[in-house]
C-alpha positions as CSV (number, residue, x, y, z in Angstrom):
1,M,29.7,-94.8,193.2
2,S,29.4,-98.6,192.7
3,V,32.2,-100.7,194.1
4,N,33.1,-104.0,192.6
5,V,34.6,-106.5,195.1
6,D,37.0,-109.1,193.9
7,N,35.4,-112.1,195.4
8,S,38.1,-114.4,194.2
9,I,40.6,-112.7,196.5
10,M,38.2,-113.1,199.4
11,Q,37.7,-116.8,198.9
12,E,41.4,-117.6,199.0
13,N,41.8,-116.4,202.5
14,A,40.2,-117.9,205.6
15,P,39.5,-116.0,208.8
16,H,42.4,-115.9,211.3
17,D,42.6,-116.1,215.0
18,F,44.0,-112.9,216.5
19,S,45.2,-111.9,220.0
20,L,44.3,-108.6,221.6
21,N,47.7,-107.2,220.5
22,D,47.0,-107.8,216.9
23,Y,44.6,-105.0,216.1
24,K,47.1,-103.3,213.8
25,V,47.6,-106.6,212.0
26,V,43.8,-107.0,211.6
27,W,43.3,-103.6,210.2
28,K,46.3,-103.9,207.9
29,Q,44.9,-107.0,206.4
30,C,41.5,-105.3,206.0
31,L,43.3,-102.4,204.2
32,E,45.0,-104.8,201.9
33,F,41.6,-106.2,200.7
34,I,40.1,-102.7,200.4
35,K,43.1,-101.2,198.5
36,G,42.7,-103.8,195.8
37,N,39.1,-103.0,195.2
38,V,38.9,-99.2,195.1
39,P,40.7,-96.4,193.2
40,A,43.9,-95.1,194.7
41,L,42.4,-91.6,195.3
42,T,39.4,-93.2,197.1
43,Y,41.7,-95.4,199.2
44,N,44.0,-92.5,200.2
45,T,41.0,-90.2,201.0
46,W,38.6,-92.4,202.9
47,F,40.5,-95.4,204.3
48,L,44.1,-94.4,204.9
49,P,43.2,-91.8,207.5
50,I,41.4,-94.4,209.6
51,K,43.5,-95.8,212.5
52,P,42.9,-99.0,214.5
53,I,42.4,-98.6,218.3
54,D,41.9,-102.1,219.7
55,F,40.5,-105.6,219.0
56,H,38.6,-107.7,221.5
57,S,36.0,-110.4,221.2
58,N,35.9,-110.2,217.4
59,T,35.2,-106.5,217.7
60,L,37.5,-104.0,216.1
61,R,37.4,-100.4,217.1
62,I,38.7,-97.8,214.6
63,E,39.3,-94.1,214.8
64,V,37.8,-91.9,212.1
65,P,38.4,-88.1,211.8
66,N,34.7,-87.0,211.8
67,N,31.1,-87.8,211.3
68,F,31.4,-87.1,207.6
69,F,33.6,-90.2,207.2
70,V,31.1,-92.4,208.9
71,E,28.2,-91.3,206.7
72,W,30.3,-91.4,203.5
73,I,31.8,-94.8,204.0
74,D,28.6,-96.4,205.3
75,E,26.7,-95.1,202.2
76,H,29.2,-95.9,199.5
77,Y,31.4,-98.8,200.8
78,N,29.2,-100.8,203.2
79,T,29.2,-104.0,201.1
80,L,33.0,-103.9,200.7
81,I,33.6,-103.3,204.4
82,N,31.1,-106.1,205.4
83,R,32.8,-108.6,203.2
84,T,36.3,-107.5,204.2
85,I,35.7,-107.7,208.0
86,H,33.8,-111.1,207.7
87,Q,36.7,-112.5,205.7
88,V,39.5,-111.2,207.9
89,I,37.9,-111.7,211.3
90,G,35.0,-114.1,210.8
91,E,31.2,-114.1,210.4
92,D,30.5,-112.7,213.9
93,A,32.8,-109.7,213.4
94,K,31.8,-106.3,214.6
95,L,33.2,-102.8,213.8
96,I,32.9,-99.8,216.0
97,Y,33.8,-96.2,215.1
98,V,35.4,-93.8,217.5
99,I,35.0,-90.2,216.2
100,V,38.0,-88.0,216.9
101,D,36.1,-84.8,216.7
102,D,33.9,-82.5,218.8
103,K,30.7,-83.5,217.1
104,Q,28.0,-85.8,218.3
105,P,28.2,-89.5,217.3
106,I,26.1,-90.9,214.4
107,I,24.2,-94.0,215.2
108,D,22.0,-95.7,212.5
109,D,18.4,-96.6,213.4
110,E,18.9,-99.9,211.7
111,P,22.4,-101.1,212.6
112,N,24.4,-103.4,210.5
113,L,28.0,-104.7,210.6
114,F,29.5,-101.3,209.7
115,S,27.0,-99.3,211.6
116,Q,27.6,-100.4,215.1
117,P,27.3,-97.7,217.8
118,V,29.7,-94.9,217.3
119,E,31.7,-93.9,220.4
120,E,33.2,-90.5,221.1
121,D,36.8,-90.6,221.9
122,K,37.3,-89.8,225.6
123,P,40.9,-90.7,226.3
124,K,41.6,-91.9,229.8
125,E,45.0,-90.9,231.3
126,K,46.7,-92.7,234.1
127,Q,47.4,-89.9,236.6
128,G,49.9,-91.5,238.9
129,S,50.5,-95.1,240.0
130,N,48.1,-94.9,243.0
131,E,45.5,-92.8,241.3
132,P,42.3,-94.3,239.8
133,E,41.8,-94.0,236.0
134,F,41.2,-90.3,235.2
135,E,39.2,-89.0,232.3
136,S,40.8,-85.9,230.7
137,F,38.4,-85.4,227.8
138,I,41.3,-84.1,225.8
139,N,41.4,-84.9,222.1
140,P,44.7,-86.6,221.3
141,R,44.6,-85.3,217.8
142,Y,44.9,-81.7,218.9
143,K,48.6,-81.1,219.2
144,F,51.1,-78.3,218.6
145,E,52.6,-80.3,215.8
146,N,49.5,-80.0,213.6
147,F,48.5,-76.5,214.7
148,I,49.5,-74.2,211.8
149,K,51.2,-71.1,213.1
150,G,50.6,-67.7,211.4
151,E,50.5,-64.0,212.1
152,G,47.0,-64.2,213.4
153,N,47.8,-66.7,216.2
154,E,51.5,-66.2,216.8
155,L,51.2,-64.7,220.3
156,A,48.5,-67.2,221.5
157,R,50.5,-70.2,220.2
158,A,53.8,-69.0,221.7
159,A,52.2,-68.5,225.1
160,A,50.3,-71.8,224.9
161,F,53.5,-73.7,224.1
162,A,55.3,-72.1,227.0
163,I,52.5,-73.2,229.3
164,G,52.7,-76.7,228.0
165,E,56.4,-76.8,228.8
166,N,56.0,-75.4,232.3
167,P,52.3,-75.3,233.5
168,G,51.6,-72.9,236.4
169,A,55.1,-71.5,236.5
170,T,54.8,-68.8,233.8
171,S,53.2,-65.3,234.0
172,F,50.5,-66.6,231.6
173,N,48.1,-67.7,234.3
174,P,45.3,-67.7,233.4
175,L,45.8,-67.8,229.7
176,F,42.7,-66.3,228.1
177,V,42.4,-67.1,224.3
178,Y,39.6,-65.4,222.3
179,G,38.5,-65.2,218.7
180,G,35.8,-66.0,216.3
181,V,34.3,-69.3,215.3
182,G,36.5,-71.9,213.5
183,L,39.8,-70.2,214.1
184,G,41.5,-72.9,216.2
185,K,40.8,-71.9,219.8
186,T,39.7,-75.4,220.8
187,H,42.7,-77.0,219.0
188,L,45.2,-74.7,220.7
189,I,43.9,-75.0,224.3
190,Q,43.7,-78.8,224.0
191,A,47.2,-78.9,222.6
192,I,48.4,-77.4,225.9
193,G,46.7,-80.2,227.7
194,N,48.3,-82.9,225.5
195,K,51.7,-81.3,226.0
196,I,51.3,-81.2,229.8
197,I,50.2,-84.9,229.9
198,E,53.1,-85.8,227.6
199,K,55.7,-84.1,229.8
200,F,54.1,-84.6,233.2
201,P,52.1,-87.9,233.2
202,T,51.2,-87.6,236.9
203,K,49.5,-84.2,236.6
204,K,45.7,-84.0,236.5
205,V,44.6,-82.2,233.4
206,I,41.0,-81.8,232.3
207,Y,39.3,-80.1,229.4
208,L,35.6,-79.4,229.2
209,S,33.1,-76.8,227.7
210,T,31.4,-74.3,229.9
211,E,28.1,-75.9,229.1
212,H,29.4,-79.3,230.3
213,F,30.7,-77.7,233.5
214,T,27.3,-76.0,234.1
215,V,25.3,-79.2,233.4
216,E,27.6,-81.1,235.9
217,F,27.0,-78.3,238.5
218,V,23.2,-78.5,238.1
219,D,23.4,-82.2,238.6
220,A,25.5,-81.7,241.7
221,I,22.9,-79.4,243.1
222,Q,20.1,-81.9,242.4
223,N,22.2,-84.7,243.9
224,N,23.4,-82.7,246.9
225,T,27.1,-83.3,245.9
226,I,28.3,-79.7,245.4
227,N,31.2,-80.2,247.8
228,E,32.5,-83.2,245.9
229,F,32.0,-81.4,242.6
230,S,34.0,-78.4,243.8
231,A,36.7,-80.5,245.4
232,F,37.2,-82.5,242.2
233,Y,37.9,-79.4,240.1
234,K,40.0,-77.8,242.8
235,S,42.2,-80.9,242.7
236,M,43.3,-80.3,239.1
237,D,46.8,-79.3,238.1
238,A,45.5,-77.7,234.9
239,L,41.9,-76.7,234.2
240,I,41.0,-76.0,230.5
241,I,37.5,-74.4,230.0
242,D,36.2,-73.7,226.5
243,D,33.6,-71.0,225.6
244,I,33.7,-69.3,229.0
245,Q,31.2,-66.7,227.6
246,F,28.4,-69.2,228.3
247,L,28.8,-68.4,232.1
248,I,27.0,-65.1,231.4
249,G,23.6,-65.2,233.2
250,K,24.5,-68.2,235.3
251,E,25.0,-66.5,238.7
252,K,25.4,-69.6,240.9
253,T,27.8,-71.2,238.4
254,Q,29.8,-68.1,238.2
255,D,30.1,-68.0,242.0
256,L,31.3,-71.5,242.3
257,F,33.7,-71.1,239.4
258,F,35.1,-68.0,241.1
259,H,36.1,-70.1,244.2
260,I,37.5,-72.9,242.1
261,F,39.6,-70.3,240.1
262,N,40.9,-68.7,243.3
263,T,41.9,-72.0,244.8
264,L,43.7,-73.2,241.7
265,H,45.5,-69.9,241.1
266,Q,46.7,-69.5,244.7
267,S,48.0,-73.1,244.5
268,G,50.0,-72.3,241.4
269,K,47.9,-74.5,239.2
270,Q,47.3,-73.6,235.5
271,I,44.0,-72.2,234.2
272,I,43.3,-71.9,230.5
273,L,40.2,-70.3,229.1
274,S,38.7,-69.6,225.7
275,S,35.9,-67.2,224.6
276,D,34.5,-65.5,221.5
277,K,35.5,-62.1,222.9
278,P,38.0,-60.5,225.4
279,P,37.1,-60.4,229.1
280,K,36.3,-56.7,229.1
281,D,33.5,-57.4,226.5
282,L,31.8,-60.2,228.5
283,K,28.9,-58.0,229.6
284,G,26.8,-59.8,232.2
285,L,29.7,-61.6,233.7
286,N,30.6,-60.9,237.4
287,E,33.2,-58.1,237.6
288,R,35.4,-60.0,240.0
289,L,35.6,-62.9,237.5
290,I,36.4,-60.5,234.6
291,S,39.2,-59.0,236.8
292,R,40.7,-62.4,237.5
293,F,40.5,-63.4,233.8
294,Q,42.8,-60.4,233.1
295,W,45.4,-61.4,235.7
296,G,47.5,-63.4,233.2
297,L,47.7,-63.1,229.4
298,T,44.8,-62.3,227.1
299,A,45.7,-63.4,223.5
300,D,43.5,-63.2,220.4
301,I,43.4,-65.4,217.4
302,Q,42.6,-63.6,214.1
303,P,41.4,-65.2,210.8
304,P,44.4,-66.7,209.0
305,D,46.1,-64.7,206.3
306,F,46.5,-65.9,202.7
307,E,49.8,-67.7,203.3
308,T,48.5,-69.4,206.5
309,R,45.4,-70.5,204.7
310,I,47.6,-72.2,202.0
311,A,49.7,-73.8,204.7
312,I,46.6,-75.2,206.4
313,L,45.3,-76.6,203.1
314,K,48.6,-78.2,202.3
315,N,48.8,-79.8,205.8
316,K,45.2,-81.2,205.5
317,A,45.9,-82.5,202.0
318,N,49.0,-84.2,203.2
319,N,47.1,-85.9,206.0
320,Y,44.7,-87.3,203.3
321,G,47.7,-88.5,201.3
322,I,46.9,-86.5,198.2
323,T,48.8,-84.0,196.1
324,L,47.2,-80.8,194.6
325,S,48.7,-78.1,192.5
326,T,49.7,-74.7,193.8
327,E,47.1,-73.2,191.5
328,I,44.3,-75.2,193.3
329,F,45.6,-74.3,196.8
330,E,45.7,-70.6,195.9
331,F,42.3,-70.6,194.4
332,I,40.7,-72.1,197.5
333,A,42.7,-69.8,199.8
334,M,41.6,-66.7,197.8
335,N,37.9,-67.6,197.9
336,I,37.5,-69.0,201.4
337,T,38.8,-66.5,203.9
338,S,36.6,-66.5,207.0
339,N,37.9,-69.4,209.1
340,I,39.9,-72.7,209.3
341,R,36.8,-74.8,209.6
342,E,35.4,-73.7,206.2
343,L,38.8,-74.2,204.6
344,E,39.0,-77.8,205.8
345,G,35.3,-78.3,204.9
346,C,36.0,-77.2,201.4
347,L,38.8,-79.7,201.0
348,V,36.6,-82.5,202.3
349,K,33.8,-81.6,200.0
350,L,36.3,-81.4,197.1
351,L,37.5,-84.9,197.8
352,A,33.9,-86.1,198.1
353,N,33.0,-84.6,194.7
354,S,36.0,-86.2,193.2
355,S,35.4,-89.6,194.6
356,L,31.7,-89.6,193.8
357,S,32.2,-88.5,190.2
358,S,35.4,-90.6,189.7
359,K,37.1,-87.4,188.4
360,E,40.6,-86.2,189.1
361,I,40.8,-83.0,191.1
362,D,41.4,-80.2,188.6
363,L,40.7,-76.4,188.7
364,A,37.3,-76.9,187.1
365,L,36.2,-79.2,189.9
366,V,37.6,-76.9,192.5
367,K,35.7,-73.9,191.1
368,K,32.5,-76.0,191.1
369,T,33.1,-77.0,194.8
370,V,33.9,-73.5,196.0
371,K,30.8,-72.2,194.3
372,E,28.6,-74.9,196.0
373,I,30.0,-73.9,199.4
374,S,29.5,-70.2,198.7
375,T,25.8,-70.6,197.7
376,S,25.0,-73.0,200.5
377,R,26.8,-71.1,203.3
378,Q,24.4,-70.2,206.0
379,V,24.6,-68.6,209.4
380,N,25.2,-71.1,212.1
381,I,21.9,-71.0,214.0
382,S,22.7,-71.2,217.7
383,I,20.7,-70.2,220.9
384,D,23.0,-67.2,221.4
385,Y,22.5,-66.1,217.8
386,I,18.7,-66.4,218.1
387,T,18.8,-64.4,221.4
388,Q,20.9,-61.7,219.8
389,I,18.4,-61.3,216.9
390,V,15.3,-61.3,219.1
391,C,16.7,-58.8,221.6
392,E,17.9,-56.4,218.8
393,Y,14.5,-56.7,217.1
394,L,12.5,-56.1,220.3
395,K,15.0,-53.5,221.6
396,V,15.7,-55.4,224.9
397,D,19.1,-55.6,226.6
398,E,20.4,-59.1,225.8
399,N,21.8,-59.6,229.3
400,K,18.4,-58.9,230.9
401,V,16.8,-62.0,229.4
402,R,19.3,-64.1,231.3
403,E,18.7,-62.4,234.6
404,K,15.8,-62.6,237.0
405,N,14.0,-59.8,235.4
406,R,10.1,-59.9,235.3
407,K,9.5,-56.8,233.2
408,K,6.8,-57.5,230.6
409,E,9.0,-56.7,227.6
410,V,11.9,-58.8,229.0
411,V,9.7,-61.8,229.7
412,M,8.2,-61.6,226.2
413,A,11.7,-61.4,224.6
414,R,12.9,-64.3,226.7
415,Q,9.9,-66.5,225.9
416,I,10.2,-65.8,222.2
417,A,13.9,-66.6,222.2
418,M,13.2,-69.8,224.0
419,Y,10.4,-70.7,221.6
420,L,12.6,-70.1,218.5
421,S,15.5,-71.9,220.1
422,K,13.3,-75.0,220.4
423,K,12.0,-74.5,216.9
424,L,15.3,-73.8,215.1
425,T,18.0,-75.8,217.0
426,Q,18.5,-79.4,218.0
427,S,19.2,-78.3,221.6
428,S,17.5,-80.1,224.5
429,L,15.1,-78.2,226.8
430,K,17.8,-78.4,229.5
431,T,20.4,-76.8,227.3
432,I,18.1,-74.1,226.3
433,G,17.2,-73.3,229.9
434,L,20.9,-73.1,230.8
435,H,21.5,-70.4,228.1
436,F,18.8,-68.3,229.8
437,G,20.4,-67.9,233.3
438,G,20.3,-71.6,234.2
439,R,16.5,-71.9,234.1
440,D,14.7,-75.2,234.5
441,H,13.5,-77.2,231.5
442,S,9.9,-76.7,232.7
443,T,10.4,-72.9,232.2
444,V,11.3,-73.6,228.6
445,I,8.2,-75.7,228.1
446,H,6.0,-73.0,229.6
447,A,7.6,-70.3,227.4
448,Y,7.1,-72.5,224.3
449,N,3.4,-73.2,225.1
450,T,2.7,-69.6,225.9
451,I,4.1,-68.3,222.6
452,D,2.6,-71.2,220.6
453,E,-0.9,-70.2,222.0
454,L,-0.3,-66.5,221.2
455,V,0.7,-67.3,217.6
456,G,-2.8,-68.8,217.0
457,N,-4.7,-65.9,218.6
458,D,-2.6,-62.8,218.0
459,I,-1.8,-61.8,214.4
460,Q,0.8,-59.2,215.6
461,I,2.8,-61.9,217.5
462,K,2.6,-64.2,214.4
463,D,3.9,-61.4,212.2
464,T,6.7,-60.7,214.7
465,L,7.7,-64.3,214.8
466,D,7.7,-64.6,211.0
467,S,9.9,-61.6,210.7
468,L,12.3,-62.9,213.4
469,R,12.5,-66.3,211.9
470,N,13.2,-64.8,208.5
471,K,16.0,-62.7,209.9
472,I,17.6,-65.6,211.7
473,E,17.4,-68.0,208.8
474,L,18.7,-65.5,206.3
475,G,21.4,-64.3,208.6
476,V,20.1,-60.7,208.5
477,A,21.0,-59.1,211.9
């Protein structure tokens, strides 16, 4: 889509001097220029959701919902944005994105004005007047107010809200939330954290993924700071850990987490965990941990029903400032049923198709968009998915490849899974090693080189790898 900028408007306004408190004024003036040069639908879809954060040294930081916004605006409206920022702030103006999402930042190899380094939003909370600044890692966008309640999440949401109101003082300690991908687990458990911080500003609340926790633990071992690491997490008032299933196979990390869990629980501190399956199905996890995970409340989140899917779509459309017909909402909700993430992704793609083609959103465009999503939908290739397929194919217990097991068939399965993980994912060697019982990156390199050599010399291994890769990429378990 080409964008025609009204240069006459630009020329009539000279750059202004702004104080640090004027970031809202700066962005408001930018929006005024932009609004006059793009269609209303484009403005509501791509610019209205952006929020200013701060303004310092001619650098304006703005908050965008996700990476998709960065890519789309940079590709289609870079010229407009450049001229706008130069006009409002000055020739040395800079713009930095802060992504309010759980994805990795996008940074252009050739940065220009609108492609300055993108920062992930890591809100810092003041945890008491005499305490140093404390990083909670909780996304401020994940709140109860924008979490759509339905039959599939009613119990989990009710328990979560009660905990937010009175952390550590309910019988829901720990709260263990489980469910499939894209159903809102991360949103819900972080909403608890936001509620606690809102009601009890002096409490220490932290959110992190199990992988993050494990990486920090490995660093603590290497730096000989395990005592400090343990003491830090034992000092929390509320500990929120996402994807606890990734503790499987990491024996030392499990042991340390067990002691942290005990200290917090005995002190009446709140523990909140999420997983893709209930505690009893976490095979390979220490039994004493499983037992403790069941002390409080275990609540599942199910895929949203039809009515809830419509409510989610309406809420998302409202956030974008657009109005769609009931017929459109119902068509999307009838055809995309698996999870919330796909529902929201469909709406974003629909808005993108509409903006790119300069067409109003009608049922024909909706049908085209849903069809595109259906034909392009693929299995999310993750290290765990690869491991599952490899172990099923080779008839090896999946838990054994994460243990210290040197049986020939187990070693082969582990090395093949590591090899394919490096080939088919963007994960680092360190991350791959962590998924296989916390092994070092050098072990992953050795596994990769071993299998790579075998592929060139052993036709049977090559055929096995071809079959596995085909199963993984086609999603055939």
